[in-house]
N, C-alpha and C positions, 0 to 999 in steps of 0.2 A: 274753640282754639286748641284744646287738648286733642280733640279728634283729628284736627288738621295735622298736628305735629305727629300723631300716631300713624296717620296714613303716609306722611312723608318719610317716616322711619322705615316702614315696611316697604315703601317704594325703593328706597336706597338699597335695602337688603336684597331685594329682587333683582335690581340692576347688577349688583355685585355678583350674585349667583349666576346670572346669565353670562356675564363677562368671564367668569371662571370656567364655566362649561365651554364657552367658545375657545378659550385658550387651550384647554386640555383635550378636547375632542374634535372641534371643527377645524382648528388652525394649529396643528402640531408644530409647524415652523415657528409660529410666534411664541410658543412655549419652550423653544429650544430643543425639540425632539424631532426625530425623523419619522415620517409616515410609514406604517407597516408595509404598505404595498411597494415602497421604494427600497426596503431593506434588501440587502444582498448577503445572505448567510454564507459563511466560509465553508470550505470542504471539511473542516475539522473543528470540534468544539472542546471536549474534555475526555482524554483517553482513559480516565479512571471510571467512566461509566460502563454499562453493560454492553454497549455497542462500540467500544474502543474510541469514542469520540466522533463517530460518524452516525448518520441518521439510521442506517440499516447495515447488516452484515449478511452477505450471501456466501454460502459454502457450497462448492460444486462437488458433488459426490461422484466418484468414479463409476464408469459404466459397469453395471452388475454389482456394485458395492452398496448395500442398504445403508442409509445415513446412521442408523443406530449401531452399526458395526464398524464405522470408520474410526480411525484414531482421533480425528478432530472432535468427535463427540466427547471423548474423555478430556481433551484439552479444554473444550468449552465449559465442561462441568467444573474442572479444576480452577480455571481462572475466572469463572462466573461471567461468561460471554453469551449474549442472547443472539442466536443466528437463525437464518432460514435456509434449509437445504434445498438445492436445485439439482435435479438429476442431469447429469452430463448427456448430451446428444450421442447416441451410439454411432460407431463408425459405419455400421450397416445403413442406418438412416442418413448418415452423412453422404453415403454413395448415392442414395435415392435423391437427395437434394442436389447433389453435384449433376446428375443427369437432368433432373426436372428443371432446375434454374440456370443450367449451363455455367456453373461455377468452374473456375480454372484450377483452384487448389485441389490437393488430393482429398480423398474421402475423410481421412483423419483430421486434416486442417479444417475442412468444412464442418465437421462435427464440433470442433473446438469453437469456431467462429459462430456457429449457430447457437451454441450454448450461451455465449456472452451476449449475442444479439437479443436473445430472449430476455436476459436480465436487464439490458438497457431499455427494452420496451416496457418491462415491469416498472422500472424506475420512473419512466416518463408518465405511465398511467397513474402511478401512485404519488407522483409529484415529490419524490424524494430529492432533497437538496444534495445528498451525498450518500455513497454506499461503498463499503469495502467488499471486494470480491476475492475470495480465498479458495484454493483447491483443498480438498479434504486430505490430500497426501502431503501435508506440510508438517514441519516441526517448528516450534516457536521457542523463544527465550522464556524462561520461567517467570521473569519479571517484565513480561511484554508490556503491560499497562504502564508501568513506571517509565520504561524506556521510551515509549511513544509520547508520554506526557513531557518528558524532559527534552526530547527532540523537537516536538511539534508545538510546544507551548508558545514559542516566539514566532510562529508562522503567521505573519500578518499579510503577506502578499496574496494576490488572487491566484488560484491554483485549479487546473483542470484535471490533472492526473497526479496522483501521489503513490509512488512505488515503495511499498513497505518491505517486499521481498525482491531480490534481484539475483540472477544467476551469473552475471559478469560484472567486472569492474568498469569504472568510467574514469577518464582523464580529470573530470571536474570534481571527483570525489575528494574530500579533504585528505591530504597527506598520501593519496594514492600514487601520484607521480614521484614523489620523494621515495616511497617504498620501492616502486618498481626500478627506479634508477639505481638504487643501492643494490638490489638483488642482481641486476644485470652486470654491474661493475665487479661483483665478487663471484659471479656464477662460473666463470672460466677457471677460477683459481682453485687448486687442490689443497690449499693451506687450511688447516683446521680452524684458525681464527676467522678466515673469511666465511666459512660455513656457520660458525657460531654467530657472526655478525648478522647473517641473514635470519638466524633464529631470533635474535634480539630484535631485529626490525620487525619481524612478523608479530612478536608479542607487543611491541609498542603500537603497531597499527591496530591490532585487534583489541587493545585495551583502551582505545579512544572512548571519550564520552559520546553517547548518541547525539547525532546532529542531523539537520535536514539541509539539503543543498539543491541548487538548480540543476536538473538533469541535462546532459548533452546527448546521451544515446542510451536510455534506459533499456535493459533487457531483463525479462523475467516477469511473467504474468501469474506467478504462483500466489501473489498477494498485492493487490493494487486498489486504490480508491479512485472513484470517478465522481466529479462534480456534476451538478444538474445540467449546466450548459453543454459539457462534453457529452453527457449521456443522450441529450437531445440530438447532437450532431451525429454521434455514432448510430443512433436509432434511425436517423434519416438516410445516411450514406453508406453504412458498412456493407449491407447486402448489395448495393449498387456496385461498390468497389470490388466485391468478391467476383463479379462477372468479368472484371477486367484485370484482376490481380491474383497471382498464384501464391502469394506469400501468406504466412500465418499471422496471428493476432500480434504476437511479440514484435514482429517486423513492422506491422502497420502502425502500432502505437508509437514505436520508436521513430518511425518515418515522420509522423505528424509533429512530433516533439522536435526533431532535428531541423525541420523546415519552418519552425516558428508557428505552426498552426494550432499549437496547444502549449499551455504553460505547465511544465512537468517538474516535479520535485521528487527526490528520493531520500530515504532514511539510511544513515550509515553509522555503524555496521548494520546490515539488514537483520532485524529481529525475528524474521519469518523466512525459512528456507525450505526448498523442495527436497524432501527426504526420499531419495530414489531407492536406497537399499544399503546394506552394510558397506561402510567404507567409501561410498560414492556420493555422499551428500555435501553439505557445506557446514562451515564453522558456526557453532553457537557456544557462547560462554557457559550457559546452564540450560541444557535442553529439557523441555517440559516432558517429552516422551521418555527420555533417559531417566529423569527423576521419578517417573511412574513405573519404571521397569518394563516399559513397553518398547524399548530399543536397546539392543545389546552394545552396539558400538557408541562411543562417546563422541559427539560432534565437536567437543573441545579439542580433539586431536585432528580435525580435518581442516583443509584449506578454506579461506574465506570465499573464493570464487572458482568457477570451473577453469577459467583462463589462467589461473595461478597454480594449477595442480602440479605441473612439473617442478616449478621453483619451490613449491612447498615440500615436495617429496625429497628434494636435495637438502632442504633445511632440516627436515626431520632425520635424514640419514647422518647429517653432521652432528645433530644432538645425540644420537644413539653412540656415535664413535666417541664423543667426549665422555659419555657416561662409562664407556668400557675402559677408557684410559684412567 
């Protein structure tokens, strides 16, 4: 009798163990979990990690510029960012590809497109779920990680493209329309108060908290992230489009976003800008390069976007007049 009870006890324990294994491993739905193969990782995770919240970071080094001599190497070391450098396709090789594959764009545009096409192919091969692609000739906010974490922490929507750096403004950007309307209303006036109103509006606009919004016409591929689905599409179709389209990558990515062929978001204000040279870049509150004494001009004195340059120059002139008075 005792042996029978003992066998029954061990039998019940075995059944319970088998049921637990089934719930946890064989039938994840019954246990309230989602199977790993059905998971759909987002384009962004945690900006405070070493890849800024993306699975990988590619940095495109300029033609003839060794990665260890680029400004971005200093930025990556300062902000603790783990990157992979990719050599930019030379214009000379772009001309060869242009003739060989009958591409319509100029040799310089073909070189840029080929560089990014190689990155998309690498993403597909290595099955990266997301990657941030950055030019080595950029400048960034000193608190880049914190700004991205604040802006993207609530990004729960599916996203194909995420523009971290942009060269031009957009109507859908938070407060952009309000700022432009105010600038246009006071632009024709010679009154000092009107000029100072434009200065105040500029400061209010640039002092916004970092935010993410749905892009209508993103421009600026100095820093943008690509999701796995979009990387696969670009890998399949970009070179084919180059045979029938003379535009650059900036136009092509904006085109697919405008026609609803991709879901694109942007960060505002952009925490990464293309640093062209003294006095010709874009606004940054606290430039990383300026903080390291690797840049003489202070981006905090520059306009936020290229299309606002003339309005910004008037605003700065008004501010100087007020200081003289």
